[in-house]
C-alpha positions as protocol buffer text, in pm:
chain_id: "A"
residue {
  index: 1
  type: UNK
  ca { x: 5044 y: -2097 z: 4821 }
}
residue {
  index: 2
  type: UNK
  ca { x: 5287 y: -1805 z: 4826 }
}
residue {
  index: 3
  type: UNK
  ca { x: 5537 y: -1955 z: 4580 }
}
residue {
  index: 4
  type: UNK
  ca { x: 5706 y: -1753 z: 4308 }
}
residue {
  index: 5
  type: UNK
  ca { x: 5684 y: -1853 z: 3943 }
}
residue {
  index: 6
  type: UNK
  ca { x: 6038 y: -1902 z: 3821 }
}
residue {
  index: 7
  type: UNK
  ca { x: 5962 y: -2027 z: 3467 }
}
residue {
  index: 8
  type: UNK
  ca { x: 5672 y: -2001 z: 3221 }
}
residue {
  index: 9
  type: UNK
  ca { x: 5735 y: -2247 z: 2939 }
}
residue {
  index: 10
  type: UNK
  ca { x: 5433 y: -2201 z: 2706 }
}
residue {
  index: 11
  type: UNK
  ca { x: 5245 y: -1915 z: 2547 }
}
residue {
  index: 12
  type: UNK
  ca { x: 4903 y: -1853 z: 2391 }
}
residue {
  index: 13
  type: UNK
  ca { x: 4854 y: -2066 z: 2080 }
}
residue {
  index: 14
  type: UNK
  ca { x: 5106 y: -2333 z: 2179 }
}
residue {
  index: 15
  type: UNK
  ca { x: 4999 y: -2696 z: 2129 }
}
residue {
  index: 16
  type: UNK
  ca { x: 5085 y: -2900 z: 2436 }
}
residue {
  index: 17
  type: UNK
  ca { x: 5085 y: -3270 z: 2522 }
}
residue {
  index: 18
  type: UNK
  ca { x: 4936 y: -3440 z: 2823 }
}
residue {
  index: 19
  type: UNK
  ca { x: 5185 y: -3429 z: 3109 }
}
residue {
  index: 20
  type: UNK
  ca { x: 5392 y: -3149 z: 2957 }
}
residue {
  index: 21
  type: UNK
  ca { x: 5535 y: -2895 z: 3205 }
}
residue {
  index: 22
  type: UNK
  ca { x: 5371 y: -2556 z: 3153 }
}
residue {
  index: 23
  type: UNK
  ca { x: 5533 y: -2360 z: 3436 }
}
residue {
  index: 24
  type: UNK
  ca { x: 5777 y: -2408 z: 3723 }
}
residue {
  index: 25
  type: UNK
  ca { x: 5760 y: -2261 z: 4073 }
}
residue {
  index: 26
  type: UNK
  ca { x: 6066 y: -2174 z: 4277 }
}
residue {
  index: 27
  type: UNK
  ca { x: 6124 y: -2467 z: 4511 }
}
residue {
  index: 28
  type: UNK
  ca { x: 6391 y: -2316 z: 4739 }
}
residue {
  index: 29
  type: UNK
  ca { x: 6163 y: -2273 z: 5042 }
}
residue {
  index: 30
  type: UNK
  ca { x: 6005 y: -2614 z: 4987 }
}
residue {
  index: 31
  type: UNK
  ca { x: 6349 y: -2777 z: 4969 }
}
residue {
  index: 32
  type: UNK
  ca { x: 6434 y: -2622 z: 5306 }
}
residue {
  index: 33
  type: UNK
  ca { x: 6101 y: -2739 z: 5452 }
}
residue {
  index: 34
  type: UNK
  ca { x: 6168 y: -3090 z: 5321 }
}
residue {
  index: 35
  type: UNK
  ca { x: 6512 y: -3100 z: 5482 }
}
residue {
  index: 36
  type: UNK
  ca { x: 6365 y: -2977 z: 5812 }
}
residue {
  index: 37
  type: UNK
  ca { x: 6095 y: -3245 z: 5798 }
}
residue {
  index: 38
  type: UNK
  ca { x: 6357 y: -3515 z: 5743 }
}
residue {
  index: 39
  type: UNK
  ca { x: 6559 y: -3386 z: 6039 }
}
residue {
  index: 40
  type: UNK
  ca { x: 6251 y: -3378 z: 6262 }
}
residue {
  index: 41
  type: UNK
  ca { x: 6169 y: -3736 z: 6167 }
}
residue {
  index: 42
  type: UNK
  ca { x: 6523 y: -3850 z: 6248 }
}
residue {
  index: 43
  type: UNK
  ca { x: 6505 y: -3677 z: 6587 }
}
residue {
  index: 44
  type: UNK
  ca { x: 6165 y: -3831 z: 6658 }
}
residue {
  index: 45
  type: UNK
  ca { x: 6297 y: -4179 z: 6569 }
}
residue {
  index: 46
  type: UNK
  ca { x: 6596 y: -4134 z: 6804 }
}
residue {
  index: 47
  type: UNK
  ca { x: 6375 y: -4020 z: 7090 }
}
residue {
  index: 48
  type: UNK
  ca { x: 6135 y: -4305 z: 7025 }
}
residue {
  index: 49
  type: UNK
  ca { x: 6420 y: -4558 z: 7033 }
}
residue {
  index: 50
  type: UNK
  ca { x: 6542 y: -4422 z: 7368 }
}
residue {
  index: 51
  type: UNK
  ca { x: 6190 y: -4420 z: 7511 }
}
residue {
  index: 52
  type: UNK
  ca { x: 6133 y: -4778 z: 7396 }
}
residue {
  index: 53
  type: UNK
  ca { x: 6455 y: -4894 z: 7567 }
}
residue {
  index: 54
  type: UNK
  ca { x: 6361 y: -4718 z: 7892 }
}
residue {
  index: 55
  type: UNK
  ca { x: 6011 y: -4866 z: 7885 }
}
residue {
  index: 56
  type: UNK
  ca { x: 6154 y: -5215 z: 7825 }
}
residue {
  index: 57
  type: UNK
  ca { x: 6391 y: -5186 z: 8121 }
}
residue {
  index: 58
  type: UNK
  ca { x: 6114 y: -5048 z: 8342 }
}
residue {
  index: 59
  type: UNK
  ca { x: 5893 y: -5346 z: 8263 }
}
residue {
  index: 60
  type: UNK
  ca { x: 6186 y: -5582 z: 8343 }
}
residue {
  index: 61
  type: UNK
  ca { x: 6235 y: -5450 z: 8698 }
}
residue {
  index: 62
  type: UNK
  ca { x: 5869 y: -5395 z: 8769 }
}
residue {
  index: 63
  type: UNK
  ca { x: 5858 y: -5664 z: 9037 }
}
residue {
  index: 64
  type: UNK
  ca { x: 6194 y: -5577 z: 9199 }
}
residue {
  index: 65
  type: UNK
  ca { x: 6071 y: -5261 z: 9366 }
}
residue {
  index: 66
  type: UNK
  ca { x: 6359 y: -5053 z: 9225 }
}
residue {
  index: 67
  type: UNK
  ca { x: 6111 y: -4819 z: 9056 }
}
residue {
  index: 68
  type: UNK
  ca { x: 5775 y: -4706 z: 9179 }
}
residue {
  index: 69
  type: UNK
  ca { x: 5464 y: -4792 z: 8984 }
}
residue {
  index: 70
  type: UNK
  ca { x: 5426 y: -4426 z: 8892 }
}
residue {
  index: 71
  type: UNK
  ca { x: 5775 y: -4409 z: 8739 }
}
residue {
  index: 72
  type: UNK
  ca { x: 5714 y: -4725 z: 8538 }
}
residue {
  index: 73
  type: UNK
  ca { x: 5388 y: -4582 z: 8400 }
}
residue {
  index: 74
  type: UNK
  ca { x: 5572 y: -4264 z: 8304 }
}
residue {
  index: 75
  type: UNK
  ca { x: 5829 y: -4458 z: 8100 }
}
residue {
  index: 76
  type: UNK
  ca { x: 5553 y: -4654 z: 7926 }
}
residue {
  index: 77
  type: UNK
  ca { x: 5358 y: -4335 z: 7854 }
}
residue {
  index: 78
  type: UNK
  ca { x: 5672 y: -4168 z: 7719 }
}
residue {
  index: 79
  type: UNK
  ca { x: 5719 y: -4461 z: 7482 }
}
residue {
  index: 80
  type: UNK
  ca { x: 5366 y: -4417 z: 7344 }
}
residue {
  index: 81
  type: UNK
  ca { x: 5415 y: -4042 z: 7312 }
}
residue {
  index: 82
  type: UNK
  ca { x: 5740 y: -4093 z: 7123 }
}
residue {
  index: 83
  type: UNK
  ca { x: 5567 y: -4326 z: 6875 }
}
residue {
  index: 84
  type: UNK
  ca { x: 5299 y: -4064 z: 6815 }
}
residue {
  index: 85
  type: UNK
  ca { x: 5564 y: -3800 z: 6752 }
}
residue {
  index: 86
  type: UNK
  ca { x: 5730 y: -4029 z: 6496 }
}
residue {
  index: 87
  type: UNK
  ca { x: 5397 y: -4070 z: 6317 }
}
residue {
  index: 88
  type: UNK
  ca { x: 5345 y: -3692 z: 6317 }
}
residue {
  index: 89
  type: UNK
  ca { x: 5697 y: -3635 z: 6180 }
}
residue {
  index: 90
  type: UNK
  ca { x: 5636 y: -3892 z: 5904 }
}
residue {
  index: 91
  type: UNK
  ca { x: 5310 y: -3718 z: 5807 }
}
residue {
  index: 92
  type: UNK
  ca { x: 5487 y: -3382 z: 5800 }
}
residue {
  index: 93
  type: UNK
  ca { x: 5759 y: -3531 z: 5576 }
}
residue {
  index: 94
  type: UNK
  ca { x: 5499 y: -3674 z: 5337 }
}
residue {
  index: 95
  type: UNK
  ca { x: 5328 y: -3336 z: 5321 }
}
residue {
  index: 96
  type: UNK
  ca { x: 5659 y: -3166 z: 5238 }
}
residue {
  index: 97
  type: UNK
  ca { x: 5731 y: -3425 z: 4970 }
}
residue {
  index: 98
  type: UNK
  ca { x: 5387 y: -3371 z: 4813 }
}
residue {
  index: 99
  type: UNK
  ca { x: 5433 y: -2994 z: 4811 }
}
residue {
  index: 100
  type: UNK
  ca { x: 5773 y: -3045 z: 4651 }
}
residue {
  index: 101
  type: UNK
  ca { x: 5614 y: -3241 z: 4363 }
}
residue {
  index: 102
  type: UNK
  ca { x: 5360 y: -2962 z: 4308 }
}
residue {
  index: 103
  type: UNK
  ca { x: 5614 y: -2706 z: 4199 }
}
residue {
  index: 104
  type: UNK
  ca { x: 5544 y: -2798 z: 3837 }
}
residue {
  index: 105
  type: UNK
  ca { x: 5222 y: -2705 z: 3653 }
}
residue {
  index: 106
  type: UNK
  ca { x: 5138 y: -3005 z: 3433 }
}
residue {
  index: 107
  type: UNK
  ca { x: 4901 y: -3011 z: 3134 }
}
residue {
  index: 108
  type: UNK
  ca { x: 4607 y: -3239 z: 3227 }
}
residue {
  index: 109
  type: UNK
  ca { x: 4538 y: -3320 z: 2861 }
}
residue {
  index: 110
  type: UNK
  ca { x: 4664 y: -3239 z: 2515 }
}
residue {
  index: 111
  type: UNK
  ca { x: 4529 y: -2928 z: 2347 }
}
residue {
  index: 112
  type: UNK
  ca { x: 4601 y: -2564 z: 2272 }
}
residue {
  index: 113
  type: UNK
  ca { x: 4675 y: -2286 z: 2522 }
}
residue {
  index: 114
  type: UNK
  ca { x: 4403 y: -2025 z: 2472 }
}
residue {
  index: 115
  type: UNK
  ca { x: 4493 y: -1786 z: 2756 }
}
residue {
  index: 116
  type: UNK
  ca { x: 4788 y: -1726 z: 2987 }
}
residue {
  index: 117
  type: UNK
  ca { x: 4782 y: -1533 z: 3314 }
}
residue {
  index: 118
  type: UNK
  ca { x: 5111 y: -1675 z: 3446 }
}
residue {
  index: 119
  type: UNK
  ca { x: 5409 y: -1437 z: 3453 }
}
residue {
  index: 120
  type: UNK
  ca { x: 5762 y: -1496 z: 3578 }
}
residue {
  index: 121
  type: UNK
  ca { x: 5816 y: -1355 z: 3927 }
}
residue {
  index: 122
  type: UNK
  ca { x: 5448 y: -1354 z: 4023 }
}
residue {
  index: 123
  type: UNK
  ca { x: 5350 y: -1488 z: 4364 }
}
residue {
  index: 124
  type: UNK
  ca { x: 5053 y: -1718 z: 4310 }
}
residue {
  index: 125
  type: UNK
  ca { x: 4755 y: -1744 z: 4546 }
}
residue {
  index: 126
  type: UNK
  ca { x: 4553 y: -2062 z: 4597 }
}
residue {
  index: 127
  type: UNK
  ca { x: 4304 y: -2118 z: 4314 }
}
residue {
  index: 128
  type: UNK
  ca { x: 4455 y: -1852 z: 4089 }
}
residue {
  index: 129
  type: UNK
  ca { x: 4413 y: -1929 z: 3718 }
}
residue {
  index: 130
  type: UNK
  ca { x: 4741 y: -1965 z: 3530 }
}
residue {
  index: 131
  type: UNK
  ca { x: 4638 y: -2102 z: 3188 }
}
residue {
  index: 132
  type: UNK
  ca { x: 4333 y: -2189 z: 2984 }
}
residue {
  index: 133
  type: UNK
  ca { x: 4353 y: -2501 z: 2769 }
}
residue {
  index: 134
  type: UNK
  ca { x: 4127 y: -2599 z: 2482 }
}
residue {
  index: 135
  type: UNK
  ca { x: 4125 y: -2968 z: 2568 }
}
residue {
  index: 136
  type: UNK
  ca { x: 4191 y: -3190 z: 2267 }
}
residue {
  index: 137
  type: UNK
  ca { x: 4114 y: -2892 z: 2044 }
}
residue {
  index: 138
  type: UNK
  ca { x: 3743 y: -2932 z: 2113 }
}
residue {
  index: 139
  type: UNK
  ca { x: 3493 y: -2647 z: 2089 }
}
residue {
  index: 140
  type: UNK
  ca { x: 3123 y: -2626 z: 2162 }
}
residue {
  index: 141
  type: UNK
  ca { x: 2846 y: -2407 z: 2029 }
}
residue {
  index: 142
  type: UNK
  ca { x: 2612 y: -2278 z: 2297 }
}
residue {
  index: 143
  type: UNK
  ca { x: 2281 y: -2214 z: 2126 }
}
residue {
  index: 144
  type: UNK
  ca { x: 1997 y: -2025 z: 2291 }
}
residue {
  index: 145
  type: UNK
  ca { x: 1651 y: -2167 z: 2224 }
}
residue {
  index: 146
  type: UNK
  ca { x: 1313 y: -2058 z: 2351 }
}
residue {
  index: 147
  type: UNK
  ca { x: 1139 y: -2264 z: 2615 }
}
residue {
  index: 148
  type: UNK
  ca { x: 884 y: -2371 z: 2350 }
}
residue {
  index: 149
  type: UNK
  ca { x: 1153 y: -2519 z: 2123 }
}
residue {
  index: 150
  type: UNK
  ca { x: 1388 y: -2672 z: 2377 }
}
residue {
  index: 151
  type: UNK
  ca { x: 1170 y: -2980 z: 2428 }
}
residue {
  index: 152
  type: UNK
  ca { x: 1221 y: -3083 z: 2065 }
}
residue {
  index: 153
  type: UNK
  ca { x: 1600 y: -3099 z: 2095 }
}
residue {
  index: 154
  type: UNK
  ca { x: 1746 y: -3441 z: 2175 }
}
residue {
  index: 155
  type: UNK
  ca { x: 2100 y: -3556 z: 2245 }
}
residue {
  index: 156
  type: UNK
  ca { x: 2275 y: -3670 z: 1928 }
}
residue {
  index: 157
  type: UNK
  ca { x: 2083 y: -3437 z: 1694 }
}
residue {
  index: 158
  type: UNK
  ca { x: 2274 y: -3273 z: 1410 }
}
residue {
  index: 159
  type: UNK
  ca { x: 2310 y: -2895 z: 1406 }
}
residue {
  index: 160
  type: UNK
  ca { x: 2415 y: -2688 z: 1104 }
}
residue {
  index: 161
  type: UNK
  ca { x: 2609 y: -2383 z: 1219 }
}
residue {
  index: 162
  type: UNK
  ca { x: 2683 y: -2075 z: 1009 }
}
residue {
  index: 163
  type: UNK
  ca { x: 3000 y: -1892 z: 1110 }
}
residue {
  index: 164
  type: UNK
  ca { x: 3053 y: -1515 z: 1074 }
}
residue {
  index: 165
  type: UNK
  ca { x: 3258 y: -1569 z: 757 }
}
residue {
  index: 166
  type: UNK
  ca { x: 2967 y: -1756 z: 597 }
}
residue {
  index: 167
  type: UNK
  ca { x: 3116 y: -2103 z: 624 }
}
residue {
  index: 168
  type: UNK
  ca { x: 2887 y: -2375 z: 752 }
}
residue {
  index: 169
  type: UNK
  ca { x: 2994 y: -2654 z: 986 }
}
residue {
  index: 170
  type: UNK
  ca { x: 2805 y: -2935 z: 1155 }
}
residue {
  index: 171
  type: UNK
  ca { x: 2790 y: -3031 z: 1520 }
}
residue {
  index: 172
  type: UNK
  ca { x: 2627 y: -3289 z: 1746 }
}
residue {
  index: 173
  type: UNK
  ca { x: 2403 y: -3199 z: 2039 }
}
residue {
  index: 174
  type: UNK
  ca { x: 2572 y: -3317 z: 2359 }
}
residue {
  index: 175
  type: UNK
  ca { x: 2313 y: -3203 z: 2611 }
}
residue {
  index: 176
  type: UNK
  ca { x: 2061 y: -2933 z: 2693 }
}
residue {
  index: 177
  type: UNK
  ca { x: 2053 y: -2707 z: 2994 }
}
residue {
  index: 178
  type: UNK
  ca { x: 1833 y: -2840 z: 3275 }
}
residue {
  index: 179
  type: UNK
  ca { x: 1714 y: -2487 z: 3362 }
}
residue {
  index: 180
  type: UNK
  ca { x: 1548 y: -2197 z: 3181 }
}
residue {
  index: 181
  type: UNK
  ca { x: 1682 y: -1843 z: 3220 }
}
residue {
  index: 182
  type: UNK
  ca { x: 1411 y: -1662 z: 3418 }
}
residue {
  index: 183
  type: UNK
  ca { x: 1494 y: -1331 z: 3246 }
}
residue {
  index: 184
  type: UNK
  ca { x: 1504 y: -1434 z: 2879 }
}
residue {
  index: 185
  type: UNK
  ca { x: 1297 y: -1755 z: 2908 }
}
residue {
  index: 186
  type: UNK
  ca { x: 1564 y: -1920 z: 2693 }
}
residue {
  index: 187
  type: UNK
  ca { x: 1766 y: -2235 z: 2752 }
}
residue {
  index: 188
  type: UNK
  ca { x: 2112 y: -2336 z: 2633 }
}
residue {
  index: 189
  type: UNK
  ca { x: 2189 y: -2625 z: 2401 }
}
residue {
  index: 190
  type: UNK
  ca { x: 2548 y: -2752 z: 2410 }
}
residue {
  index: 191
  type: UNK
  ca { x: 2669 y: -2868 z: 2068 }
}
residue {
  index: 192
  type: UNK
  ca { x: 3008 y: -3034 z: 2016 }
}
residue {
  index: 193
  type: UNK
  ca { x: 3190 y: -2923 z: 1702 }
}
residue {
  index: 194
  type: UNK
  ca { x: 3508 y: -3061 z: 1550 }
}
residue {
  index: 195
  type: UNK
  ca { x: 3823 y: -2849 z: 1516 }
}
residue {
  index: 196
  type: UNK
  ca { x: 3766 y: -2617 z: 1220 }
}
residue {
  index: 197
  type: UNK
  ca { x: 3776 y: -2251 z: 1127 }
}
residue {
  index: 198
  type: UNK
  ca { x: 3557 y: -2175 z: 1428 }
}
residue {
  index: 199
  type: UNK
  ca { x: 3721 y: -1981 z: 1709 }
}
residue {
  index: 200
  type: UNK
  ca { x: 3629 y: -1959 z: 2074 }
}
residue {
  index: 201
  type: UNK
  ca { x: 3422 y: -1645 z: 2129 }
}
residue {
  index: 202
  type: UNK
  ca { x: 3254 y: -1644 z: 1785 }
}
residue {
  index: 203
  type: UNK
  ca { x: 2886 y: -1557 z: 1757 }
}
residue {
  index: 204
  type: UNK
  ca { x: 2717 y: -1801 z: 1523 }
}
residue {
  index: 205
  type: UNK
  ca { x: 2371 y: -1891 z: 1400 }
}
residue {
  index: 206
  type: UNK
  ca { x: 2243 y: -2236 z: 1320 }
}
residue {
  index: 207
  type: UNK
  ca { x: 1955 y: -2475 z: 1277 }
}
residue {
  index: 208
  type: UNK
  ca { x: 1861 y: -2809 z: 1426 }
}
residue {
  index: 209
  type: UNK
  ca { x: 1718 y: -3075 z: 1199 }
}
residue {
  index: 210
  type: UNK
  ca { x: 1438 y: -3224 z: 1409 }
}
residue {
  index: 211
  type: UNK
  ca { x: 1313 y: -3451 z: 1129 }
}
residue {
  index: 212
  type: UNK
  ca { x: 1122 y: -3444 z: 802 }
}
residue {
  index: 213
  type: UNK
  ca { x: 757 y: -3464 z: 704 }
}
residue {
  index: 214
  type: UNK
  ca { x: 554 y: -3455 z: 384 }
}
residue {
  index: 215
  type: UNK
  ca { x: 353 y: -3134 z: 351 }
}
residue {
  index: 216
  type: UNK
  ca { x: 179 y: -2932 z: 82 }
}
residue {
  index: 217
  type: UNK
  ca { x: 369 y: -2626 z: -35 }
}
residue {
  index: 218
  type: UNK
  ca { x: 317 y: -2326 z: -260 }
}
residue {
  index: 219
  type: UNK
  ca { x: 540 y: -2046 z: -378 }
}
residue {
  index: 220
  type: UNK
  ca { x: 518 y: -1750 z: -143 }
}
residue {
  index: 221
  type: UNK
  ca { x: 399 y: -1534 z: -437 }
}
residue {
  index: 222
  type: UNK
  ca { x: 86 y: -1750 z: -470 }
}
residue {
  index: 223
  type: UNK
  ca { x: -35 y: -1659 z: -120 }
}
residue {
  index: 224
  type: UNK
  ca { x: -251 y: -1347 z: -81 }
}
residue {
  index: 225
  type: UNK
  ca { x: -283 y: -1173 z: 256 }
}
residue {
  index: 226
  type: UNK
  ca { x: -614 y: -996 z: 324 }
}
residue {
  index: 227
  type: UNK
  ca { x: -734 y: -860 z: 657 }
}
residue {
  index: 228
  type: UNK
  ca { x: -476 y: -1062 z: 843 }
}
residue {
  index: 229
  type: UNK
  ca { x: -569 y: -1395 z: 679 }
}
residue {
  index: 230
  type: UNK
  ca { x: -397 y: -1597 z: 406 }
}
residue {
  index: 231
  type: UNK
  ca { x: -575 y: -1697 z: 83 }
}
residue {
  index: 232
  type: UNK
  ca { x: -493 y: -1875 z: -243 }
}
residue {
  index: 233
  type: UNK
  ca { x: -676 y: -1845 z: -574 }
}
residue {
  index: 234
  type: UNK
  ca { x: -795 y: -2182 z: -703 }
}
residue {
  index: 235
  type: UNK
  ca { x: -866 y: -2212 z: -1077 }
}
residue {
  index: 236
  type: UNK
  ca { x: -1170 y: -2432 z: -1140 }
}
residue {
  index: 237
  type: UNK
  ca { x: -1237 y: -2645 z: -1447 }
}
residue {
  index: 238
  type: UNK
  ca { x: -1416 y: -2354 z: -1616 }
}
residue {
  index: 239
  type: UNK
  ca { x: -1113 y: -2132 z: -1558 }
}
residue {
  index: 240
  type: UNK
  ca { x: -1301 y: -1929 z: -1297 }
}
residue {
  index: 241
  type: UNK
  ca { x: -1115 y: -1817 z: -984 }
}
residue {
  index: 242
  type: UNK
  ca { x: -1227 y: -1925 z: -638 }
}
residue {
  index: 243
  type: UNK
  ca { x: -1074 y: -1763 z: -328 }
}
residue {
  index: 244
  type: UNK
  ca { x: -978 y: -2020 z: -61 }
}
residue {
  index: 245
  type: UNK
  ca { x: -876 y: -1940 z: 295 }
}
residue {
  index: 246
  type: UNK
  ca { x: -572 y: -2132 z: 422 }
}
residue {
  index: 247
  type: UNK
  ca { x: -326 y: -2149 z: 708 }
}
residue {
  index: 248
  type: UNK
  ca { x: 49 y: -2130 z: 655 }
}
residue {
  index: 249
  type: UNK
  ca { x: 317 y: -2333 z: 828 }
}
residue {
  index: 250
  type: UNK
  ca { x: 692 y: -2364 z: 788 }
}
residue {
  index: 251
  type: UNK
  ca { x: 888 y: -2183 z: 519 }
}
residue {
  index: 252
  type: UNK
  ca { x: 1164 y: -2346 z: 316 }
}
residue {
  index: 253
  type: UNK
  ca { x: 1325 y: -2092 z: 90 }
}
residue {
  index: 254
  type: UNK
  ca { x: 1065 y: -1969 z: -161 }
}
residue {
  index: 255
  type: UNK
  ca { x: 812 y: -2239 z: -64 }
}
residue {
  index: 256
  type: UNK
  ca { x: 559 y: -2209 z: 217 }
}
residue {
  index: 257
  type: UNK
  ca { x: 374 y: -2493 z: 387 }
}
residue {
  index: 258
  type: UNK
  ca { x: 0 y: -2471 z: 312 }
}
residue {
  index: 259
  type: UNK
  ca { x: -254 y: -2614 z: 556 }
}
residue {
  index: 260
  type: UNK
  ca { x: -615 y: -2678 z: 467 }
}
residue {
  index: 261
  type: UNK
  ca { x: -591 y: -2775 z: 98 }
}
residue {
  index: 262
  type: UNK
  ca { x: -587 y: -3155 z: 122 }
}
residue {
  index: 263
  type: UNK
  ca { x: -902 y: -3186 z: -89 }
}
residue {
  index: 264
  type: UNK
  ca { x: -755 y: -2968 z: -364 }
}
residue {
  index: 265
  type: UNK
  ca { x: -422 y: -3140 z: -426 }
}
residue {
  index: 266
  type: UNK
  ca { x: -491 y: -3192 z: -796 }
}
residue {
  index: 267
  type: UNK
  ca { x: -630 y: -2842 z: -855 }
}
residue {
  index: 268
  type: UNK
  ca { x: -464 y: -2548 z: -1029 }
}
residue {
  index: 269
  type: UNK
  ca { x: -380 y: -2224 z: -850 }
}
residue {
  index: 270
  type: UNK
  ca { x: -280 y: -1874 z: -946 }
}
residue {
  index: 271
  type: UNK
  ca { x: 99 y: -1847 z: -916 }
}
residue {
  index: 272
  type: UNK
  ca { x: 124 y: -1470 z: -872 }
}
residue {
  index: 273
  type: UNK
  ca { x: -89 y: -1158 z: -894 }
}
residue {
  index: 274
  type: UNK
  ca { x: -374 y: -1315 z: -700 }
}
residue {
  index: 275
  type: UNK
  ca { x: -435 y: -990 z: -510 }
}
residue {
  index: 276
  type: UNK
  ca { x: -580 y: -840 z: -830 }
}
residue {
  index: 277
  type: UNK
  ca { x: -839 y: -1118 z: -871 }
}
residue {
  index: 278
  type: UNK
  ca { x: -1179 y: -1179 z: -714 }
}
residue {
  index: 279
  type: UNK
  ca { x: -1416 y: -1475 z: -692 }
}
residue {
  index: 280
  type: UNK
  ca { x: -1555 y: -1565 z: -1034 }
}
residue {
  index: 281
  type: UNK
  ca { x: -1293 y: -1388 z: -1244 }
}
residue {
  index: 282
  type: UNK
  ca { x: -1212 y: -1562 z: -1569 }
}
residue {
  index: 283
  type: UNK
  ca { x: -845 y: -1642 z: -1624 }
}
residue {
  index: 284
  type: UNK
  ca { x: -632 y: -1820 z: -1880 }
}
residue {
  index: 285
  type: UNK
  ca { x: -366 y: -2068 z: -1768 }
}
residue {
  index: 286
  type: UNK
  ca { x: -24 y: -1960 z: -1890 }
}
residue {
  index: 287
  type: UNK
  ca { x: 312 y: -2131 z: -1840 }
}
residue {
  index: 288
  type: UNK
  ca { x: 377 y: -2394 z: -1577 }
}
residue {
  index: 289
  type: UNK
  ca { x: 85 y: -2510 z: -1364 }
}
residue {
  index: 290
  type: UNK
  ca { x: 135 y: -2456 z: -992 }
}
residue {
  index: 291
  type: UNK
  ca { x: 57 y: -2767 z: -789 }
}
residue {
  index: 292
  type: UNK
  ca { x: 77 y: -2746 z: -409 }
}
residue {
  index: 293
  type: UNK
  ca { x: 174 y: -3107 z: -355 }
}
residue {
  index: 294
  type: UNK
  ca { x: 549 y: -3046 z: -326 }
}
residue {
  index: 295
  type: UNK
  ca { x: 713 y: -3206 z: -21 }
}
residue {
  index: 296
  type: UNK
  ca { x: 890 y: -2966 z: 209 }
}
residue {
  index: 297
  type: UNK
  ca { x: 1236 y: -3100 z: 282 }
}
residue {
  index: 298
  type: UNK
  ca { x: 1392 y: -3121 z: 628 }
}
residue {
  index: 299
  type: UNK
  ca { x: 1218 y: -2884 z: 865 }
}
residue {
  index: 300
  type: UNK
  ca { x: 1460 y: -2659 z: 1059 }
}
residue {
  index: 301
  type: UNK
  ca { x: 1271 y: -2516 z: 1353 }
}
residue {
  index: 302
  type: UNK
  ca { x: 1510 y: -2296 z: 1544 }
}
residue {
  index: 303
  type: UNK
  ca { x: 1773 y: -2038 z: 1480 }
}
residue {
  index: 304
  type: UNK
  ca { x: 2001 y: -1933 z: 1765 }
}
residue {
  index: 305
  type: UNK
  ca { x: 2304 y: -1722 z: 1828 }
}
């Protein structure tokens, strides 16, 4: 507290090692305090030695009547007081020695200096930040997920993160926030990422792979929306069209998960233009037959930034 920075030895972007000196405080006042503490301890030891000798002599002539009982008790009390003063002087010396060793700011780990508030000549207050260090070059992605999705995220999951420049990197989920933001109803997921082209402060989007499942899919063009519901056009054996109501699930590129067609896996369906057809229309099959029984690959459920 109250010391002046005499040297700042690193700057933003510098790679530092564990134990490396980052800055040096002026130790002139602390050196004076240390010398004073040593002198006080020496004085306390001398006084304690004299008090111990006096107390020893007083005990030796206790029965002779040369000194009153009160005087003898005073010498003994003075001996105890002198010992306490020696202990206090030793504690003060230790405190001065500790403060003297704290004139150097030491890197607690290896890494890269990401910010520097320390300037030569500044008088530093207790708790004032001097440097920021990216420990071991590590970064984390803090993803915001809705309260509905957060329960599906587990420690150790893989996350695929897209950076602003379009590059994609992977990370591992370290932990999830134990609380939900009452304003946004979102929670944070902390994802460790390896040193890469990512920079602290980037905004990034990504997905979490929560697993895979086998589902029925169709091209998005094969799905017809009418009155807020989804339909597909099944082609029967007589090449007549039958409109079938479905539910849609996850989307993977151009394919959409189709729910409610389990009994029609081996049927044919209209690939596109179904909005122009009605029940009973006669069609001719042209080109590749569309079969909904394609498995949807890994199912990414959440995007965050």
